[in-house]
PDB file of N, CA, C and O in Angstrom, chain B, residues numbered from 101:
ATOM      1  N   MET B 101      14.375   5.905  -4.032  1.00  0.00           N
ATOM      2  CA  MET B 101      15.126   6.007  -2.800  1.00  0.00           C
ATOM      3  C   MET B 101      16.097   4.827  -2.749  1.00  0.00           C
ATOM      4  O   MET B 101      15.686   3.677  -2.908  1.00  0.00           O
ATOM      5  N   ARG B 102      17.343   5.100  -2.535  1.00  0.00           N
ATOM      6  CA  ARG B 102      18.392   4.087  -2.496  1.00  0.00           C
ATOM      7  C   ARG B 102      18.774   3.828  -1.044  1.00  0.00           C
ATOM      8  O   ARG B 102      19.147   4.752  -0.322  1.00  0.00           O
ATOM      9  N   MET B 103      18.680   2.576  -0.619  1.00  0.00           N
ATOM     10  CA  MET B 103      19.045   2.220   0.749  1.00  0.00           C
ATOM     11  C   MET B 103      20.272   1.337   0.739  1.00  0.00           C
ATOM     12  O   MET B 103      20.486   0.565  -0.196  1.00  0.00           O
ATOM     13  N   THR B 104      21.065   1.449   1.765  1.00  0.00           N
ATOM     14  CA  THR B 104      22.208   0.566   1.916  1.00  0.00           C
ATOM     15  C   THR B 104      21.701  -0.770   2.444  1.00  0.00           C
ATOM     16  O   THR B 104      21.030  -0.835   3.474  1.00  0.00           O
ATOM     17  N   LEU B 105      22.033  -1.823   1.723  1.00  0.00           N
ATOM     18  CA  LEU B 105      21.598  -3.156   2.131  1.00  0.00           C
ATOM     19  C   LEU B 105      22.673  -3.760   3.024  1.00  0.00           C
ATOM     20  O   LEU B 105      23.800  -3.992   2.586  1.00  0.00           O
ATOM     21  N   THR B 106      22.316  -4.011   4.271  1.00  0.00           N
ATOM     22  CA  THR B 106      23.309  -4.479   5.241  1.00  0.00           C
ATOM     23  C   THR B 106      22.955  -5.808   5.890  1.00  0.00           C
ATOM     24  O   THR B 106      23.783  -6.388   6.592  1.00  0.00           O
ATOM     25  N   ARG B 107      21.747  -6.299   5.672  1.00  0.00           N
ATOM     26  CA  ARG B 107      21.314  -7.531   6.334  1.00  0.00           C
ATOM     27  C   ARG B 107      21.098  -8.624   5.300  1.00  0.00           C
ATOM     28  O   ARG B 107      20.592  -8.371   4.207  1.00  0.00           O
ATOM     29  N   ARG B 108      21.485  -9.832   5.655  1.00  0.00           N
ATOM     30  CA  ARG B 108      21.318 -10.980   4.770  1.00  0.00           C
ATOM     31  C   ARG B 108      20.231 -11.879   5.358  1.00  0.00           C
ATOM     32  O   ARG B 108      20.137 -12.054   6.573  1.00  0.00           O
ATOM     33  N   LEU B 109      19.416 -12.441   4.473  1.00  0.00           N
ATOM     34  CA  LEU B 109      18.335 -13.330   4.897  1.00  0.00           C
ATOM     35  C   LEU B 109      18.424 -14.605   4.077  1.00  0.00           C
ATOM     36  O   LEU B 109      18.474 -14.548   2.848  1.00  0.00           O
ATOM     37  N   HIS B 110      18.444 -15.733   4.728  1.00  0.00           N
ATOM     38  CA  HIS B 110      18.518 -17.027   4.036  1.00  0.00           C
ATOM     39  C   HIS B 110      17.112 -17.619   4.053  1.00  0.00           C
ATOM     40  O   HIS B 110      16.551 -17.879   5.117  1.00  0.00           O
ATOM     41  N   VAL B 111      16.552 -17.828   2.871  1.00  0.00           N
ATOM     42  CA  VAL B 111      15.195 -18.355   2.758  1.00  0.00           C
ATOM     43  C   VAL B 111      15.228 -19.588   1.869  1.00  0.00           C
ATOM     44  O   VAL B 111      15.804 -19.554   0.781  1.00  0.00           O
ATOM     45  N   LEU B 112      14.624 -20.659   2.316  1.00  0.00           N
ATOM     46  CA  LEU B 112      14.526 -21.869   1.506  1.00  0.00           C
ATOM     47  C   LEU B 112      13.197 -21.858   0.759  1.00  0.00           C
ATOM     48  O   LEU B 112      12.146 -21.596   1.343  1.00  0.00           O
ATOM     49  N   LEU B 113      13.258 -22.144  -0.538  1.00  0.00           N
ATOM     50  CA  LEU B 113      12.065 -22.168  -1.384  1.00  0.00           C
ATOM     51  C   LEU B 113      11.961 -23.509  -2.095  1.00  0.00           C
ATOM     52  O   LEU B 113      12.963 -24.184  -2.332  1.00  0.00           O
ATOM     53  N   ASP B 114      10.744 -23.879  -2.426  1.00  0.00           N
ATOM     54  CA  ASP B 114      10.585 -25.069  -3.261  1.00  0.00           C
ATOM     55  C   ASP B 114      10.940 -24.687  -4.708  1.00  0.00           C
ATOM     56  O   ASP B 114      11.023 -23.506  -5.048  1.00  0.00           O
ATOM     57  N   GLU B 115      11.142 -25.688  -5.532  1.00  0.00           N
ATOM     58  CA  GLU B 115      11.600 -25.473  -6.905  1.00  0.00           C
ATOM     59  C   GLU B 115      10.627 -24.605  -7.713  1.00  0.00           C
ATOM     60  O   GLU B 115      11.063 -23.744  -8.477  1.00  0.00           O
ATOM     61  N   GLN B 116       9.329 -24.816  -7.555  1.00  0.00           N
ATOM     62  CA  GLN B 116       8.347 -24.049  -8.335  1.00  0.00           C
ATOM     63  C   GLN B 116       8.419 -22.551  -8.015  1.00  0.00           C
ATOM     64  O   GLN B 116       8.416 -21.723  -8.926  1.00  0.00           O
ATOM     65  N   ARG B 117       8.483 -22.207  -6.749  1.00  0.00           N
ATOM     66  CA  ARG B 117       8.574 -20.788  -6.374  1.00  0.00           C
ATOM     67  C   ARG B 117       9.869 -20.172  -6.898  1.00  0.00           C
ATOM     68  O   ARG B 117       9.885 -19.051  -7.407  1.00  0.00           O
ATOM     69  N   CYS B 118      10.934 -20.923  -6.763  1.00  0.00           N
ATOM     70  CA  CYS B 118      12.225 -20.421  -7.221  1.00  0.00           C
ATOM     71  C   CYS B 118      12.192 -20.163  -8.735  1.00  0.00           C
ATOM     72  O   CYS B 118      12.695 -19.142  -9.203  1.00  0.00           O
ATOM     73  N   GLN B 119      11.609 -21.075  -9.482  1.00  0.00           N
ATOM     74  CA  GLN B 119      11.498 -20.897 -10.938  1.00  0.00           C
ATOM     75  C   GLN B 119      10.608 -19.707 -11.286  1.00  0.00           C
ATOM     76  O   GLN B 119      10.923 -18.939 -12.194  1.00  0.00           O
ATOM     77  N   ARG B 120       9.493 -19.554 -10.561  1.00  0.00           N
ATOM     78  CA  ARG B 120       8.600 -18.398 -10.816  1.00  0.00           C
ATOM     79  C   ARG B 120       9.331 -17.091 -10.598  1.00  0.00           C
ATOM     80  O   ARG B 120       9.222 -16.164 -11.400  1.00  0.00           O
ATOM     81  N   LEU B 121      10.088 -17.022  -9.494  1.00  0.00           N
ATOM     82  CA  LEU B 121      10.842 -15.801  -9.208  1.00  0.00           C
ATOM     83  C   LEU B 121      11.895 -15.546 -10.286  1.00  0.00           C
ATOM     84  O   LEU B 121      12.036 -14.420 -10.763  1.00  0.00           O
ATOM     85  N   ALA B 122      12.623 -16.572 -10.664  1.00  0.00           N
ATOM     86  CA  ALA B 122      13.676 -16.403 -11.673  1.00  0.00           C
ATOM     87  C   ALA B 122      13.079 -15.972 -13.016  1.00  0.00           C
ATOM     88  O   ALA B 122      13.631 -15.111 -13.701  1.00  0.00           O
ATOM     89  N   ARG B 123      11.947 -16.577 -13.383  1.00  0.00           N
ATOM     90  CA  ARG B 123      11.277 -16.218 -14.639  1.00  0.00           C
ATOM     91  C   ARG B 123      10.836 -14.757 -14.627  1.00  0.00           C
ATOM     92  O   ARG B 123      11.080 -14.019 -15.581  1.00  0.00           O
ATOM     93  N   ARG B 124      10.180 -14.346 -13.536  1.00  0.00           N
ATOM     94  CA  ARG B 124       9.692 -12.969 -13.428  1.00  0.00           C
ATOM     95  C   ARG B 124      10.851 -11.980 -13.383  1.00  0.00           C
ATOM     96  O   ARG B 124      10.780 -10.909 -13.986  1.00  0.00           O
ATOM     97  N   ALA B 125      11.908 -12.332 -12.678  1.00  0.00           N
ATOM     98  CA  ALA B 125      13.085 -11.459 -12.613  1.00  0.00           C
ATOM     99  C   ALA B 125      13.669 -11.281 -14.015  1.00  0.00           C
ATOM    100  O   ALA B 125      14.058 -10.175 -14.392  1.00  0.00           O
ATOM    101  N   GLY B 126      13.730 -12.360 -14.782  1.00  0.00           N
ATOM    102  CA  GLY B 126      14.232 -12.262 -16.147  1.00  0.00           C
ATOM    103  C   GLY B 126      13.350 -11.380 -17.015  1.00  0.00           C
ATOM    104  O   GLY B 126      13.849 -10.579 -17.805  1.00  0.00           O
ATOM    105  N   GLN B 127      12.033 -11.527 -16.868  1.00  0.00           N
ATOM    106  CA  GLN B 127      11.097 -10.706 -17.644  1.00  0.00           C
ATOM    107  C   GLN B 127      11.270  -9.228 -17.324  1.00  0.00           C
ATOM    108  O   GLN B 127      11.205  -8.378 -18.212  1.00  0.00           O
ATOM    109  N   ARG B 128      11.486  -8.933 -16.068  1.00  0.00           N
ATOM    110  CA  ARG B 128      11.615  -7.532 -15.639  1.00  0.00           C
ATOM    111  C   ARG B 128      13.046  -7.015 -15.693  1.00  0.00           C
ATOM    112  O   ARG B 128      13.313  -5.844 -15.423  1.00  0.00           O
ATOM    113  N   LYS B 129      13.958  -7.911 -16.049  1.00  0.00           N
ATOM    114  CA  LYS B 129      15.386  -7.553 -16.100  1.00  0.00           C
ATOM    115  C   LYS B 129      15.866  -6.993 -14.762  1.00  0.00           C
ATOM    116  O   LYS B 129      16.500  -5.941 -14.689  1.00  0.00           O
ATOM    117  N   THR B 130      15.541  -7.728 -13.725  1.00  0.00           N
ATOM    118  CA  THR B 130      15.950  -7.351 -12.372  1.00  0.00           C
ATOM    119  C   THR B 130      16.393  -8.609 -11.634  1.00  0.00           C
ATOM    120  O   THR B 130      16.368  -9.700 -12.204  1.00  0.00           O
ATOM    121  N   SER B 131      16.791  -8.475 -10.398  1.00  0.00           N
ATOM    122  CA  SER B 131      17.241  -9.634  -9.632  1.00  0.00           C
ATOM    123  C   SER B 131      16.091 -10.244  -8.833  1.00  0.00           C
ATOM    124  O   SER B 131      15.085  -9.594  -8.548  1.00  0.00           O
ATOM    125  N   VAL B 132      16.277 -11.506  -8.486  1.00  0.00           N
ATOM    126  CA  VAL B 132      15.311 -12.177  -7.618  1.00  0.00           C
ATOM    127  C   VAL B 132      15.251 -11.447  -6.277  1.00  0.00           C
ATOM    128  O   VAL B 132      14.173 -11.308  -5.699  1.00  0.00           O
ATOM    129  N   ALA B 133      16.376 -10.988  -5.786  1.00  0.00           N
ATOM    130  CA  ALA B 133      16.412 -10.278  -4.501  1.00  0.00           C
ATOM    131  C   ALA B 133      15.543  -9.024  -4.545  1.00  0.00           C
ATOM    132  O   ALA B 133      14.856  -8.702  -3.576  1.00  0.00           O
ATOM    133  N   THR B 134      15.580  -8.323  -5.671  1.00  0.00           N
ATOM    134  CA  THR B 134      14.739  -7.121  -5.803  1.00  0.00           C
ATOM    135  C   THR B 134      13.262  -7.500  -5.731  1.00  0.00           C
ATOM    136  O   THR B 134      12.473  -6.823  -5.073  1.00  0.00           O
ATOM    137  N   LEU B 135      12.895  -8.582  -6.408  1.00  0.00           N
ATOM    138  CA  LEU B 135      11.493  -9.030  -6.358  1.00  0.00           C
ATOM    139  C   LEU B 135      11.082  -9.375  -4.928  1.00  0.00           C
ATOM    140  O   LEU B 135       9.981  -9.035  -4.495  1.00  0.00           O
ATOM    141  N   VAL B 136      11.958 -10.041  -4.207  1.00  0.00           N
ATOM    142  CA  VAL B 136      11.654 -10.420  -2.816  1.00  0.00           C
ATOM    143  C   VAL B 136      11.491  -9.174  -1.955  1.00  0.00           C
ATOM    144  O   VAL B 136      10.560  -9.099  -1.152  1.00  0.00           O
ATOM    145  N   ARG B 137      12.391  -8.185  -2.110  1.00  0.00           N
ATOM    146  CA  ARG B 137      12.262  -6.945  -1.327  1.00  0.00           C
ATOM    147  C   ARG B 137      10.950  -6.231  -1.666  1.00  0.00           C
ATOM    148  O   ARG B 137      10.272  -5.728  -0.769  1.00  0.00           O
ATOM    149  N   GLU B 138      10.588  -6.181  -2.953  1.00  0.00           N
ATOM    150  CA  GLU B 138       9.321  -5.544  -3.349  1.00  0.00           C
ATOM    151  C   GLU B 138       8.124  -6.281  -2.767  1.00  0.00           C
ATOM    152  O   GLU B 138       7.158  -5.658  -2.326  1.00  0.00           O
ATOM    153  N   ALA B 139       8.187  -7.610  -2.767  1.00  0.00           N
ATOM    154  CA  ALA B 139       7.083  -8.398  -2.203  1.00  0.00           C
ATOM    155  C   ALA B 139       6.933  -8.126  -0.706  1.00  0.00           C
ATOM    156  O   ALA B 139       5.817  -8.025  -0.196  1.00  0.00           O
ATOM    157  N   ILE B 140       8.048  -8.010  -0.015  1.00  0.00           N
ATOM    158  CA  ILE B 140       8.006  -7.700   1.425  1.00  0.00           C
ATOM    159  C   ILE B 140       7.383  -6.326   1.637  1.00  0.00           C
ATOM    160  O   ILE B 140       6.528  -6.159   2.507  1.00  0.00           O
ATOM    161  N   ASP B 141       7.808  -5.337   0.842  1.00  0.00           N
ATOM    162  CA  ASP B 141       7.257  -3.980   0.992  1.00  0.00           C
ATOM    163  C   ASP B 141       5.767  -3.937   0.683  1.00  0.00           C
ATOM    164  O   ASP B 141       5.026  -3.169   1.296  1.00  0.00           O
ATOM    165  N   THR B 142       5.326  -4.760  -0.267  1.00  0.00           N
ATOM    166  CA  THR B 142       3.900  -4.805  -0.600  1.00  0.00           C
ATOM    167  C   THR B 142       3.090  -5.466   0.512  1.00  0.00           C
ATOM    168  O   THR B 142       2.033  -4.969   0.902  1.00  0.00           O
ATOM    169  N   ALA B 143       3.593  -6.585   1.014  1.00  0.00           N
ATOM    170  CA  ALA B 143       2.875  -7.324   2.052  1.00  0.00           C
ATOM    171  C   ALA B 143       2.938  -6.638   3.410  1.00  0.00           C
ATOM    172  O   ALA B 143       1.992  -6.713   4.195  1.00  0.00           O
ATOM    173  N   PHE B 144       4.057  -5.968   3.685  1.00  0.00           N
ATOM    174  CA  PHE B 144       4.266  -5.325   4.983  1.00  0.00           C
ATOM    175  C   PHE B 144       4.801  -3.913   4.768  1.00  0.00           C
ATOM    176  O   PHE B 144       5.979  -3.654   5.014  1.00  0.00           O
ATOM    177  N   PRO B 145       3.943  -2.992   4.308  1.00  0.00           N
ATOM    178  CA  PRO B 145       4.433  -1.641   4.021  1.00  0.00           C
ATOM    179  C   PRO B 145       4.925  -0.940   5.277  1.00  0.00           C
ATOM    180  O   PRO B 145       4.405  -1.165   6.370  1.00  0.00           O
ATOM    181  N   PRO B 146       5.942  -0.082   5.112  1.00  0.00           N
ATOM    182  CA  PRO B 146       6.412   0.677   6.269  1.00  0.00           C
ATOM    183  C   PRO B 146       5.304   1.596   6.766  1.00  0.00           C
ATOM    184  O   PRO B 146       4.561   2.176   5.974  1.00  0.00           O
ATOM    185  N   GLU B 147       5.205   1.721   8.065  1.00  0.00           N
ATOM    186  CA  GLU B 147       4.132   2.537   8.642  1.00  0.00           C
ATOM    187  C   GLU B 147       4.540   4.005   8.653  1.00  0.00           C
ATOM    188  O   GLU B 147       5.577   4.375   9.202  1.00  0.00           O
ATOM    189  N   ASP B 148       3.705   4.826   8.039  1.00  0.00           N
ATOM    190  CA  ASP B 148       3.894   6.275   8.067  1.00  0.00           C
ATOM    191  C   ASP B 148       3.215   6.779   9.333  1.00  0.00           C
ATOM    192  O   ASP B 148       2.000   6.632   9.465  1.00  0.00           O
ATOM    193  N   PRO B 149       3.962   7.371  10.275  1.00  0.00           N
ATOM    194  CA  PRO B 149       3.368   7.796  11.548  1.00  0.00           C
ATOM    195  C   PRO B 149       2.188   8.748  11.367  1.00  0.00           C
ATOM    196  O   PRO B 149       1.239   8.705  12.150  1.00  0.00           O
ATOM    197  N   ARG B 150       2.231   9.610  10.344  1.00  0.00           N
ATOM    198  CA  ARG B 150       1.119  10.553  10.130  1.00  0.00           C
ATOM    199  C   ARG B 150      -0.130   9.816   9.684  1.00  0.00           C
ATOM    200  O   ARG B 150      -1.233  10.116  10.142  1.00  0.00           O
ATOM    201  N   LYS B 151       0.043   8.843   8.782  1.00  0.00           N
ATOM    202  CA  LYS B 151      -1.115   8.069   8.321  1.00  0.00           C
ATOM    203  C   LYS B 151      -1.683   7.227   9.447  1.00  0.00           C
ATOM    204  O   LYS B 151      -2.899   7.096   9.580  1.00  0.00           O
ATOM    205  N   ALA B 152      -0.802   6.655  10.259  1.00  0.00           N
ATOM    206  CA  ALA B 152      -1.261   5.836  11.379  1.00  0.00           C
ATOM    207  C   ALA B 152      -2.053   6.687  12.367  1.00  0.00           C
ATOM    208  O   ALA B 152      -3.085   6.248  12.874  1.00  0.00           O
ATOM    209  N   ALA B 153      -1.579   7.895  12.644  1.00  0.00           N
ATOM    210  CA  ALA B 153      -2.286   8.795  13.560  1.00  0.00           C
ATOM    211  C   ALA B 153      -3.638   9.194  12.978  1.00  0.00           C
ATOM    212  O   ALA B 153      -4.637   9.230  13.697  1.00  0.00           O
ATOM    213  N   ALA B 154      -3.675   9.494  11.673  1.00  0.00           N
ATOM    214  CA  ALA B 154      -4.935   9.871  11.031  1.00  0.00           C
ATOM    215  C   ALA B 154      -5.925   8.713  11.074  1.00  0.00           C
ATOM    216  O   ALA B 154      -7.110   8.913  11.340  1.00  0.00           O
ATOM    217  N   ALA B 155      -5.442   7.512  10.816  1.00  0.00           N
ATOM    218  CA  ALA B 155      -6.329   6.340  10.858  1.00  0.00           C
ATOM    219  C   ALA B 155      -6.882   6.134  12.261  1.00  0.00           C
ATOM    220  O   ALA B 155      -8.063   5.831  12.431  1.00  0.00           O
ATOM    221  N   ARG B 156      -6.019   6.300  13.274  1.00  0.00           N
ATOM    222  CA  ARG B 156      -6.487   6.165  14.664  1.00  0.00           C
ATOM    223  C   ARG B 156      -7.570   7.188  14.972  1.00  0.00           C
ATOM    224  O   ARG B 156      -8.579   6.861  15.598  1.00  0.00           O
ATOM    225  N   GLU B 157      -7.362   8.435  14.531  1.00  0.00           N
ATOM    226  CA  GLU B 157      -8.359   9.483  14.778  1.00  0.00           C
ATOM    227  C   GLU B 157      -9.690   9.132  14.144  1.00  0.00           C
ATOM    228  O   GLU B 157     -10.743   9.292  14.760  1.00  0.00           O
ATOM    229  N   ILE B 158      -9.640   8.654  12.914  1.00  0.00           N
ATOM    230  CA  ILE B 158     -10.880   8.286  12.207  1.00  0.00           C
ATOM    231  C   ILE B 158     -11.570   7.148  12.936  1.00  0.00           C
ATOM    232  O   ILE B 158     -12.781   7.195  13.151  1.00  0.00           O
ATOM    233  N   LEU B 159     -10.814   6.126  13.320  1.00  0.00           N
ATOM    234  CA  LEU B 159     -11.415   4.968  13.978  1.00  0.00           C
ATOM    235  C   LEU B 159     -11.945   5.292  15.369  1.00  0.00           C
ATOM    236  O   LEU B 159     -12.880   4.648  15.843  1.00  0.00           O
ATOM    237  N   GLU B 160     -11.349   6.292  16.026  1.00  0.00           N
ATOM    238  CA  GLU B 160     -11.782   6.655  17.375  1.00  0.00           C
ATOM    239  C   GLU B 160     -12.836   7.764  17.386  1.00  0.00           C
ATOM    240  O   GLU B 160     -13.330   8.135  18.451  1.00  0.00           O
ATOM    241  N   ALA B 161     -13.180   8.290  16.221  1.00  0.00           N
ATOM    242  CA  ALA B 161     -14.132   9.406  16.147  1.00  0.00           C
ATOM    243  C   ALA B 161     -15.520   8.946  16.600  1.00  0.00           C
ATOM    244  O   ALA B 161     -15.914   7.795  16.413  1.00  0.00           O
ATOM    245  N   ARG B 162     -16.230   9.876  17.193  1.00  0.00           N
ATOM    246  CA  ARG B 162     -17.606   9.591  17.613  1.00  0.00           C
ATOM    247  C   ARG B 162     -18.493   9.459  16.376  1.00  0.00           C
ATOM    248  O   ARG B 162     -18.262  10.125  15.367  1.00  0.00           O
ATOM    249  N   PRO B 163     -19.496   8.606  16.455  1.00  0.00           N
ATOM    250  CA  PRO B 163     -20.433   8.490  15.332  1.00  0.00           C
ATOM    251  C   PRO B 163     -21.121   9.835  15.082  1.00  0.00           C
ATOM    252  O   PRO B 163     -21.384  10.588  16.020  1.00  0.00           O
ATOM    253  N   MET B 164     -21.404  10.126  13.830  1.00  0.00           N
ATOM    254  CA  MET B 164     -22.074  11.376  13.492  1.00  0.00           C
ATOM    255  C   MET B 164     -23.095  11.109  12.395  1.00  0.00           C
ATOM    256  O   MET B 164     -22.957  10.150  11.636  1.00  0.00           O
ATOM    257  N   PRO B 165     -24.108  11.945  12.308  1.00  0.00           N
ATOM    258  CA  PRO B 165     -25.104  11.732  11.256  1.00  0.00           C
ATOM    259  C   PRO B 165     -24.476  11.962   9.874  1.00  0.00           C
ATOM    260  O   PRO B 165     -23.677  12.879   9.681  1.00  0.00           O
ATOM    261  N   VAL B 166     -24.850  11.127   8.945  1.00  0.00           N
ATOM    262  CA  VAL B 166     -24.328  11.231   7.584  1.00  0.00           C
ATOM    263  C   VAL B 166     -25.515  11.430   6.648  1.00  0.00           C
ATOM    264  O   VAL B 166     -26.485  10.674   6.704  1.00  0.00           O
ATOM    265  N   PRO B 167     -25.441  12.450   5.784  1.00  0.00           N
ATOM    266  CA  PRO B 167     -26.547  12.683   4.859  1.00  0.00           C
ATOM    267  C   PRO B 167     -26.690  11.534   3.856  1.00  0.00           C
ATOM    268  O   PRO B 167     -25.765  10.751   3.641  1.00  0.00           O
ATOM    269  N   SER B 168     -27.859  11.463   3.262  1.00  0.00           N
ATOM    270  CA  SER B 168     -28.091  10.443   2.238  1.00  0.00           C
ATOM    271  C   SER B 168     -27.305  10.823   0.981  1.00  0.00           C
ATOM    272  O   SER B 168     -26.919  11.982   0.826  1.00  0.00           O
ATOM    273  N   PRO B 169     -27.067   9.876   0.092  1.00  0.00           N
ATOM    274  CA  PRO B 169     -26.378  10.205  -1.159  1.00  0.00           C
ATOM    275  C   PRO B 169     -27.087  11.317  -1.945  1.00  0.00           C
ATOM    276  O   PRO B 169     -26.424  12.159  -2.551  1.00  0.00           O
ATOM    277  N   ALA B 170     -28.415  11.328  -1.940  1.00  0.00           N
ATOM    278  CA  ALA B 170     -29.153  12.379  -2.651  1.00  0.00           C
ATOM    279  C   ALA B 170     -28.874  13.747  -2.031  1.00  0.00           C
ATOM    280  O   ALA B 170     -28.681  14.728  -2.749  1.00  0.00           O
ATOM    281  N   GLN B 171     -28.854  13.814  -0.700  1.00  0.00           N
ATOM    282  CA  GLN B 171     -28.549  15.079  -0.024  1.00  0.00           C
ATOM    283  C   GLN B 171     -27.120  15.538  -0.342  1.00  0.00           C
ATOM    284  O   GLN B 171     -26.879  16.721  -0.582  1.00  0.00           O
ATOM    285  N   LEU B 172     -26.188  14.597  -0.341  1.00  0.00           N
ATOM    286  CA  LEU B 172     -24.804  14.935  -0.654  1.00  0.00           C
ATOM    287  C   LEU B 172     -24.679  15.472  -2.079  1.00  0.00           C
ATOM    288  O   LEU B 172     -23.942  16.429  -2.321  1.00  0.00           O
ATOM    289  N   LYS B 173     -25.399  14.857  -3.023  1.00  0.00           N
ATOM    290  CA  LYS B 173     -25.366  15.333  -4.418  1.00  0.00           C
ATOM    291  C   LYS B 173     -25.901  16.751  -4.521  1.00  0.00           C
ATOM    292  O   LYS B 173     -25.345  17.582  -5.239  1.00  0.00           O
ATOM    293  N   ARG B 174     -26.995  17.026  -3.791  1.00  0.00           N
ATOM    294  CA  ARG B 174     -27.560  18.382  -3.799  1.00  0.00           C
ATOM    295  C   ARG B 174     -26.555  19.390  -3.254  1.00  0.00           C
ATOM    296  O   ARG B 174     -26.336  20.444  -3.850  1.00  0.00           O
ATOM    297  N   GLU B 175     -25.944  19.059  -2.114  1.00  0.00           N
ATOM    298  CA  GLU B 175     -24.949  19.960  -1.517  1.00  0.00           C
ATOM    299  C   GLU B 175     -23.782  20.188  -2.469  1.00  0.00           C
ATOM    300  O   GLU B 175     -23.315  21.316  -2.629  1.00  0.00           O
ATOM    301  N   LEU B 176     -23.322  19.134  -3.089  1.00  0.00           N
ATOM    302  CA  LEU B 176     -22.208  19.254  -4.024  1.00  0.00           C
ATOM    303  C   LEU B 176     -22.603  20.126  -5.211  1.00  0.00           C
ATOM    304  O   LEU B 176     -21.810  20.949  -5.671  1.00  0.00           O
ATOM    305  N   GLY B 177     -23.808  19.951  -5.701  1.00  0.00           N
ATOM    306  CA  GLY B 177     -24.300  20.785  -6.799  1.00  0.00           C
ATOM    307  C   GLY B 177     -24.345  22.262  -6.410  1.00  0.00           C
ATOM    308  O   GLY B 177     -23.992  23.132  -7.206  1.00  0.00           O
ATOM    309  N   GLN B 178     -24.778  22.535  -5.192  1.00  0.00           N
ATOM    310  CA  GLN B 178     -24.817  23.917  -4.709  1.00  0.00           C
ATOM    311  C   GLN B 178     -23.423  24.522  -4.600  1.00  0.00           C
ATOM    312  O   GLN B 178     -23.209  25.680  -4.957  1.00  0.00           O
ATOM    313  N   ILE B 179     -22.496  23.740  -4.113  1.00  0.00           N
ATOM    314  CA  ILE B 179     -21.117  24.229  -3.985  1.00  0.00           C
ATOM    315  C   ILE B 179     -20.531  24.511  -5.352  1.00  0.00           C
ATOM    316  O   ILE B 179     -19.878  25.536  -5.551  1.00  0.00           O
ATOM    317  N   ARG B 180     -20.757  23.617  -6.293  1.00  0.00           N
ATOM    318  CA  ARG B 180     -20.225  23.811  -7.658  1.00  0.00           C
ATOM    319  C   ARG B 180     -20.865  25.009  -8.332  1.00  0.00           C
ATOM    320  O   ARG B 180     -20.214  25.702  -9.115  1.00  0.00           O
ATOM    321  N   ALA B 181     -22.123  25.258  -8.040  1.00  0.00           N
ATOM    322  CA  ALA B 181     -22.831  26.373  -8.674  1.00  0.00           C
ATOM    323  C   ALA B 181     -22.262  27.727  -8.215  1.00  0.00           C
ATOM    324  O   ALA B 181     -22.338  28.716  -8.944  1.00  0.00           O
ATOM    325  N   ARG B 182     -21.701  27.759  -7.016  1.00  0.00           N
ATOM    326  CA  ARG B 182     -21.129  29.006  -6.473  1.00  0.00           C
ATOM    327  C   ARG B 182     -19.827  29.396  -7.134  1.00  0.00           C
ATOM    328  O   ARG B 182     -19.412  30.549  -7.017  1.00  0.00           O
ATOM    329  N   ARG B 183     -19.177  28.500  -7.810  1.00  0.00           N
ATOM    330  CA  ARG B 183     -17.858  28.779  -8.394  1.00  0.00           C
ATOM    331  C   ARG B 183     -17.954  29.561  -9.662  1.00  0.00           C
ATOM    332  O   ARG B 183     -16.933  29.874 -10.272  1.00  0.00           O
TER     333      ARG B 183
END
C-alpha cells in the first residue's frame, strides 16, 4: 500500500541509535525514514475497527464452562471421524 507522505517529524537521536539505523538501512537497502515508519507501525499498529469490536466482545463475554483438554480432544476426534 502506497501512502502520500505529507507530514514531517524532527527527531533528535544519540549517535549510537543513528548509526544503528544507518547500518540497518544499508543492510536492507532502504532509507532510515522507512525503518522509522516501520518501527512506528510495529509499536503502534493502526486499529482495525472490526478487530477492536471483536476484542471488546470477547473481553465483555460472560464466563462460560470450558471443557478439559482431554474432553476437547475427544470431541475433535469425533468431529474428524465424521468426515
